[in-house]
BAFI-3210 file (N, C-alpha, C; in Angstrom, 3 decimals, decimal comma, padded with zeros to 6 digits):
// residues 174
n [1|2|3|4|5|6|7|8|9|10|11|12|13|14|15|16|17|18|19|20|21|22|23|24|25|26|27|28|29|30|31|32|33|34|35|36|37|38|39|40|41|42|43|44|45|46|47|48|49|50|51|52|53|54|55|56|57|58|59|60|61|62|63|64|65|66|67|68|69|70|71|72|73|74|75|76|77|78|79|80|81|82|83|84|85|86|87|88|89|90|91|92|93|94|95|96|97|98|99|100|101|102|103|104|105|106|107|108|109|110|111|112|113|114|115|116|117|118|119|120|121|122|123|124|125|126|127|128|129|130|131|132|133|134|135|136|137|138|139|140|141|142|143|144|145|146|147|148|149|150|151|152|153|154|155|156|157|158|159|160|161|162|163|164|165|166|167|168|169|170|171|172|173|174]
n.u [-091,331|-089,251|-088,402|-085,256|-083,746|-081,407|-078,087|-076,764|-074,135|-073,781|-075,682|-074,544|-072,169|-073,163|-074,443|-072,268|-070,929|-072,820|-072,817|-070,187|-070,268|-072,205|-070,823|-068,702|-070,151|-071,187|-068,786|-067,867|-069,899|-069,527|-066,988|-067,616|-069,389|-067,620|-065,975|-067,832|-068,470|-066,004|-065,741|-067,886|-067,147|-064,819|-065,924|-067,721|-066,443|-063,736|-060,133|-058,577|-056,812|-054,638|-054,600|-052,158|-052,495|-054,451|-056,793|-057,379|-057,914|-060,220|-061,951|-062,059|-063,308|-065,806|-066,792|-066,920|-068,799|-071,089|-071,424|-072,009|-074,471|-076,025|-075,970|-077,297|-079,845|-080,615|-080,601|-082,648|-084,864|-084,916|-085,397|-087,990|-089,324|-088,923|-090,320|-092,916|-093,297|-093,138|-095,446|-097,406|-096,971|-097,733|-100,449|-101,330|-100,858|-102,760|-105,090|-104,913|-105,205|-107,818|-109,190|-108,758|-110,192|-111,300|-110,401|-112,703|-113,081|-113,596|-116,677|-117,983|-120,579|-122,985|-125,064|-127,695|-130,169|-132,815|-133,093|-130,576|-128,923|-129,771|-129,126|-126,373|-125,770|-126,953|-126,306|-126,713|-129,012|-131,008|-134,071|-136,454|-138,450|-138,174|-140,426|-142,133|-144,673|-146,232|-146,361|-147,960|-150,842|-154,263|-156,597|-159,873|-161,987|-164,344|-167,203|-168,839|-172,172|-173,320|-175,085|-176,267|-177,189|-176,087|-173,330|-173,164|-173,456|-171,124|-171,545|-173,852|-175,749|-173,866|-173,880|-174,633|-172,390|-170,508|-168,303|-167,589|-169,621|-170,669|-168,545|-168,447|-170,836|-170,225|-168,299|-169,728|-171,669|-170,347]
n.v [-073,497|-074,123|-077,046|-078,052|-079,410|-082,085|-082,012|-083,918|-084,856|-084,752|-086,644|-088,999|-089,092|-089,465|-091,900|-093,591|-093,451|-094,682|-097,254|-098,023|-098,093|-100,108|-102,264|-102,521|-103,262|-105,750|-107,185|-107,223|-108,728|-111,192|-111,908|-112,147|-114,309|-116,362|-116,429|-117,177|-119,742|-120,979|-120,820|-122,422|-124,901|-125,329|-125,589|-127,797|-129,807|-131,460|-131,259|-133,591|-136,265|-138,659|-141,901|-144,442|-147,223|-150,146|-150,720|-148,264|-146,772|-148,099|-147,459|-144,695|-144,569|-145,624|-143,623|-141,451|-142,468|-142,571|-139,822|-139,003|-140,294|-138,873|-136,299|-136,817|-137,487|-135,022|-133,477|-134,740|-134,218|-131,405|-131,067|-132,091|-130,155|-127,886|-128,620|-128,760|-126,085|-124,881|-125,935|-124,741|-122,072|-122,075|-122,749|-120,450|-118,557|-119,347|-118,846|-116,054|-115,341|-116,246|-114,543|-112,103|-112,452|-113,548|-111,906|-110,617|-110,804|-108,046|-107,843|-107,830|-106,046|-107,702|-107,691|-109,659|-111,585|-113,701|-115,912|-116,036|-116,483|-119,014|-120,462|-120,179|-121,558|-124,117|-124,849|-126,341|-127,651|-126,000|-124,951|-123,832|-120,982|-118,144|-116,516|-115,067|-113,976|-115,216|-117,747|-117,600|-118,506|-118,124|-116,718|-116,912|-114,729|-115,179|-113,598|-113,205|-112,945|-110,769|-109,543|-106,456|-104,471|-104,904|-104,527|-102,172|-099,963|-098,486|-097,053|-095,763|-092,894|-091,402|-089,220|-087,232|-086,901|-085,918|-083,323|-080,197|-079,604|-082,064|-083,224|-081,619|-082,316|-084,946|-084,658|-083,203|-085,000|-086,874]
n.w [068,373|065,716|063,933|062,920|060,027|059,930|058,803|056,066|056,296|059,030|059,823|058,727|060,190|062,840|062,468|061,874|064,325|065,996|064,902|065,475|068,285|068,639|067,486|069,273|071,570|070,729|070,382|073,026|074,186|072,910|073,875|076,581|076,486|075,734|077,972|079,949|079,058|079,387|082,182|082,986|081,955|083,450|085,994|085,805|084,364|085,179|084,950|082,841|083,932|082,946|083,980|084,720|085,018|084,060|085,508|086,695|084,380|083,475|085,582|085,252|082,758|083,465|085,208|083,437|081,680|083,363|083,795|081,202|080,869|082,770|081,638|079,218|080,190|081,316|078,976|077,531|079,217|079,093|076,365|076,206|077,777|076,214|073,894|074,931|075,692|073,154|071,984|073,628|072,975|070,285|070,569|071,924|069,945|068,071|069,536|069,751|067,092|066,703|068,465|067,248|065,001|061,814|058,881|056,712|053,235|051,015|049,507|046,216|044,581|042,707|040,041|039,340|037,831|039,089|037,453|036,119|038,320|039,219|036,968|036,993|039,329|039,008|036,476|033,291|033,962|034,769|033,760|034,262|034,365|036,413|036,992|039,267|039,640|037,741|038,727|040,912|042,791|042,021|044,107|045,053|046,612|049,055|050,075|053,054|053,928|056,258|059,101|058,291|059,880|062,383|062,081|060,692|058,005|056,066|053,856|054,160|054,191|052,706|051,106|052,858|054,402|052,710|051,668|053,488|055,255|055,911|057,313|059,543|060,730|061,369|063,407|065,296|065,954|067,403]
ca.u [-089,986|-089,200|-087,434|-084,331|-083,289|-080,010|-077,296|-076,475|-072,827|-073,991|-076,373|-073,586|-071,245|-073,874|-074,681|-071,014|-070,680|-073,729|-072,334|-068,975|-070,689|-072,865|-069,784|-068,001|-071,026|-071,231|-067,506|-067,832|-070,835|-068,893|-065,923|-068,285|-069,918|-066,491|-065,551|-068,848|-068,310|-064,782|-066,014|-068,775|-066,361|-063,924|-066,708|-068,387|-065,548|-062,394|-059,056|-058,419|-055,467|-054,631|-053,919|-051,259|-052,861|-055,676|-057,932|-057,704|-058,536|-061,582|-062,712|-062,254|-064,330|-067,110|-067,256|-067,284|-070,050|-072,163|-071,621|-072,696|-075,868|-076,686|-076,133|-078,341|-081,136|-080,921|-080,919|-083,973|-085,856|-084,986|-086,041|-089,431|-089,836|-088,940|-091,441|-094,159|-093,400|-093,447|-096,860|-098,189|-096,839|-098,564|-101,849|-101,610|-100,945|-104,059|-106,101|-104,828|-105,803|-109,262|-109,719|-108,746|-111,219|-110,822|-110,745|-113,540|-112,748|-114,633|-117,471|-118,415|-121,996|-123,216|-126,478|-128,060|-131,564|-132,983|-132,835|-129,144|-128,326|-130,050|-128,365|-124,978|-125,653|-127,362|-125,749|-127,675|-130,218|-132,018|-134,877|-137,698|-138,390|-138,492|-141,394|-142,879|-146,074|-146,933|-146,524|-148,869|-152,180|-155,353|-157,477|-161,149|-162,415|-165,780|-167,674|-169,968|-173,236|-173,552|-176,154|-175,819|-177,580|-175,189|-172,029|-173,356|-173,034|-170,371|-172,038|-175,108|-175,724|-172,594|-174,109|-174,704|-171,053|-169,652|-168,057|-167,246|-170,791|-170,770|-167,498|-168,866|-171,885|-169,600|-167,662|-170,739|-172,402|-169,528]
ca.v [-073,730|-074,855|-078,141|-077,920|-080,672|-082,377|-082,105|-085,318|-085,224|-084,991|-087,930|-090,076|-089,151|-090,091|-093,299|-094,324|-093,563|-095,706|-098,557|-098,344|-098,461|-101,413|-103,271|-102,714|-104,023|-107,128|-107,820|-107,461|-109,826|-112,435|-112,234|-112,581|-115,656|-117,286|-116,544|-117,967|-121,134|-121,478|-120,992|-123,580|-126,105|-125,527|-126,040|-129,085|-130,804|-131,342|-131,561|-135,029|-136,792|-140,021|-142,846|-145,361|-148,636|-150,558|-150,614|-146,838|-146,375|-148,623|-146,652|-143,399|-144,778|-145,771|-142,303|-140,653|-143,040|-142,093|-138,389|-138,911|-140,660|-137,741|-135,209|-137,240|-137,349|-133,584|-133,018|-135,271|-133,450|-130,050|-131,142|-132,225|-128,858|-126,985|-129,039|-128,359|-124,624|-124,581|-126,251|-123,698|-120,847|-122,240|-122,645|-119,042|-117,862|-119,688|-118,105|-114,639|-115,222|-116,400|-113,334|-111,025|-112,747|-113,648|-110,748|-111,010|-110,038|-107,137|-108,475|-106,929|-106,154|-108,312|-107,637|-110,874|-111,956|-115,014|-116,920|-116,178|-117,090|-120,448|-121,057|-120,247|-122,590|-125,446|-125,138|-126,558|-128,277|-124,983|-124,628|-123,228|-119,540|-117,706|-115,428|-115,373|-113,574|-116,204|-118,966|-117,382|-119,064|-117,163|-117,042|-116,203|-114,331|-115,324|-112,615|-113,710|-111,975|-110,610|-108,572|-105,097|-103,596|-105,110|-103,942|-100,801|-099,811|-097,238|-096,308|-095,122|-091,436|-090,921|-087,881|-086,290|-086,693|-085,329|-081,900|-079,700|-079,686|-083,443|-083,483|-080,943|-083,131|-086,142|-084,309|-082,794|-086,169|-087,675]
ca.w [067,939|064,452|063,915|061,800|059,466|060,175|057,575|055,726|056,850|060,469|059,911|058,459|061,324|063,960|062,123|062,025|065,765|066,535|064,446|066,234|069,639|068,545|067,234|070,548|072,463|070,245|070,697|074,472|074,452|072,444|074,830|077,812|076,248|075,756|079,365|080,665|078,640|080,017|083,612|083,121|081,698|084,590|087,149|085,600|083,765|085,754|084,006|082,680|084,178|082,427|084,872|084,034|085,086|083,368|086,435|086,824|083,099|083,470|086,535|084,595|081,710|084,128|085,685|082,251|081,173|084,244|083,516|079,905|081,113|083,444|080,655|078,279|080,875|081,385|077,610|077,187|079,982|078,546|075,051|076,478|078,228|075,054|073,037|075,601|075,567|071,746|071,768|074,293|072,177|069,085|071,004|072,214|068,648|067,485|070,290|069,361|065,754|066,867|069,087|066,267|064,005|060,451|058,077|055,590|052,039|050,560|048,461|045,159|044,239|041,404|039,687|038,626|037,993|039,710|036,421|035,875|039,516|039,193|035,876|037,424|040,353|038,558|035,160|032,204|034,479|035,032|032,593|034,721|034,477|037,760|036,997|040,480|039,514|036,926|039,508|042,042|042,650|042,121|045,225|044,952|047,935|049,268|051,040|053,814|054,182|057,692|059,394|058,009|060,989|063,520|061,803|060,215|056,632|055,954|052,699|054,553|054,274|052,177|050,576|053,982|054,957|051,689|051,807|054,820|056,129|056,369|058,305|060,781|061,336|061,969|064,672|066,258|066,389|068,310]
c.u [-089,991|-088,107|-086,562|-083,928|-081,795|-079,288|-076,929|-075,115|-072,950|-074,692|-075,404|-072,607|-071,900|-074,118|-073,406|-070,650|-071,546|-073,266|-071,069|-069,328|-071,333|-071,838|-069,022|-068,832|-071,110|-069,927|-067,418|-068,742|-070,238|-067,791|-066,529|-068,838|-068,795|-066,024|-066,540|-068,712|-067,089|-065,008|-066,889|-067,999|-065,410|-064,676|-067,191|-067,475|-064,133|-061,350|-058,813|-056,963|-055,490|-053,869|-053,096|-051,736|-054,196|-056,897|-058,362|-058,360|-059,983|-062,479|-063,017|-063,335|-065,718|-067,642|-067,677|-068,610|-071,247|-072,455|-072,358|-074,174|-076,638|-076,961|-077,227|-079,726|-081,558|-081,330|-082,313|-085,073|-086,026|-085,656|-087,559|-090,044|-089,942|-090,095|-092,776|-094,371|-093,735|-094,923|-097,751|-098,143|-097,725|-100,049|-102,225|-101,696|-102,299|-105,172|-106,102|-105,477|-107,319|-109,880|-109,765|-109,833|-110,619|-111,270|-111,534|-113,161|-113,919|-115,372|-117,920|-119,892|-122,116|-124,707|-126,793|-129,537|-131,626|-132,683|-131,333|-128,425|-128,535|-129,266|-126,892|-124,783|-125,906|-126,785|-126,854|-128,957|-131,357|-132,772|-136,156|-137,498|-138,821|-139,378|-142,348|-144,361|-146,875|-147,218|-147,484|-150,227|-153,195|-156,278|-158,745|-161,651|-163,925|-166,196|-168,888|-170,959|-173,472|-174,679|-175,602|-176,162|-176,597|-173,851|-172,178|-172,797|-172,333|-170,863|-173,311|-174,893|-174,402|-172,741|-174,149|-173,304|-170,107|-169,508|-167,777|-168,437|-170,930|-169,731|-167,851|-169,894|-171,296|-169,006|-168,662|-171,500|-171,623|-169,401]
c.v [-074,521|-075,917|-077,996|-079,303|-080,823|-082,518|-083,563|-085,758|-085,521|-086,334|-089,087|-090,239|-089,843|-091,576|-094,120|-094,475|-094,650|-097,101|-098,978|-098,796|-099,844|-102,518|-103,566|-103,531|-105,495|-107,868|-108,157|-108,630|-111,165|-112,863|-112,752|-114,002|-116,701|-117,503|-117,381|-119,454|-121,756|-121,732|-122,221|-124,871|-126,388|-126,080|-127,478|-130,178|-130,581|-131,711|-133,069|-135,415|-138,279|-140,946|-143,856|-146,798|-148,897|-150,397|-149,159|-146,321|-146,875|-147,829|-145,278|-143,501|-144,919|-144,424|-141,415|-141,153|-142,576|-140,608|-138,193|-139,265|-139,514|-136,602|-135,556|-137,116|-135,889|-133,047|-133,468|-134,489|-132,049|-130,046|-131,295|-130,909|-127,875|-127,327|-128,612|-126,841|-124,213|-124,831|-125,194|-122,400|-120,930|-122,139|-121,203|-118,229|-118,108|-118,933|-116,630|-114,430|-115,345|-115,154|-112,183|-111,231|-112,796|-112,419|-111,221|-110,180|-109,150|-107,786|-107,427|-107,133|-106,731|-108,258|-108,832|-111,129|-113,338|-116,124|-117,130|-116,769|-118,598|-121,141|-121,171|-121,367|-123,987|-125,821|-125,334|-127,209|-127,276|-124,645|-123,915|-121,733|-119,131|-116,464|-115,712|-115,032|-114,583|-117,468|-118,801|-118,002|-117,940|-117,621|-116,219|-115,954|-114,483|-114,368|-113,195|-112,580|-111,928|-109,611|-107,172|-104,158|-103,709|-104,417|-102,486|-100,675|-098,467|-096,389|-095,538|-093,627|-090,853|-089,510|-086,846|-085,948|-086,057|-083,840|-081,509|-079,788|-081,082|-083,763|-082,805|-081,765|-084,383|-085,815|-083,880|-083,972|-086,963|-087,013]
c.w [066,645|064,527|062,681|061,324|059,708|058,838|057,327|056,267|058,342|060,682|059,734|059,620|062,518|063,708|062,300|063,501|066,394|066,135|065,194|067,654|069,628|068,315|068,511|071,519|072,040|070,549|072,180|074,839|074,024|073,407|076,124|077,662|076,298|077,200|080,179|080,329|079,310|081,508|083,841|082,942|082,862|085,798|086,976|085,038|084,311|084,697|083,999|082,951|083,827|083,403|084,064|084,024|084,397|084,259|086,596|085,541|083,024|084,418|085,940|083,515|082,320|084,605|084,513|081,681|082,027|084,007|082,192|080,063|081,767|082,462|079,650|078,907|080,952|080,012|077,207|077,917|079,415|077,168|075,211|076,913|077,068|074,122|073,620|075,482|074,136|071,444|072,413|073,507|070,938|069,434|071,283|070,928|068,002|068,205|069,913|068,002|065,848|067,477|068,107|065,216|062,622|059,678|056,864|054,363|051,634|049,391|047,454|044,911|042,834|041,139|038,820|038,840|038,638|038,702|036,209|037,081|039,515|038,088|036,256|038,437|039,810|037,200|034,143|032,699|034,621|033,754|032,979|034,834|035,869|037,737|038,146|040,340|038,707|037,729|040,681|041,759|042,725|043,223|045,067|046,357|048,028|050,368|051,742|054,023|055,675|057,883|059,184|059,155|062,144|063,287|061,413|058,822|056,501|054,776|053,009|054,724|053,782|051,634|051,692|054,497|053,942|051,939|053,250|055,765|056,707|057,442|059,622|061,502|062,008|063,317|065,723|066,796|067,421|069,617]
res [m|s|e|k|k|m|a|s|s|r|k|h|h|l|k|s|l|m|l|q|i|a|k|g|l|l|d|a|e|a|i|e|a|v|e|e|k|k|m|y|m|d|e|n|c|a|a|l|d|m|p|g|s|l|a|e|l|q|e|l|c|k|t|i|h|h|q|i|d|k|v|d|e|e|r|y|d|l|a|g|k|v|g|k|c|d|k|e|i|e|d|l|r|i|k|v|i|e|f|q|g|m|k|k|p|a|l|k|k|v|r|m|s|a|d|s|m|l|q|a|l|l|g|s|k|h|k|v|s|m|d|f|r|a|n|l|k|e|v|k|k|e|v|k|e|e|d|k|d|a|v|g|d|w|r|k|n|i|d|d|k|a|g|m|d|g|r|k|k|m|f|e|a|v]
***
């Protein structure tokens, strides 16, 4: 089945319908939030009736003061919980970053001689040439004389072993 492209007028019409539906949902959500706030206030905050005498006003002030203290305690506890949750979220973010690993930047190949590397690292202090072969020590090899009979001389009968006839003799001898 081939997929047909939608006409631009149809796209605009669908987009406007979606926006109208979304606007209606947002309005309904705002009205619901206002109603919830009103219900909460009705439940937790009774209507204020102003008493006429001084003693009743003082009693009303004391009750309001106790309610304010309770609300402050709840706010303080909730702020501590929120801070703790924020810290846990940050720790988890750090762990995720550690698990993913740090991305290493792509390195470029640089062709440099040992002399130019040392000069780049040490600056003007570098004056020694890095010619490794010139710095090698010469070692003189001492050959020990051993019993030639015990080890055997490989040069013995070299003429006999030369050519194909000599190789045949080697294999037949073994």
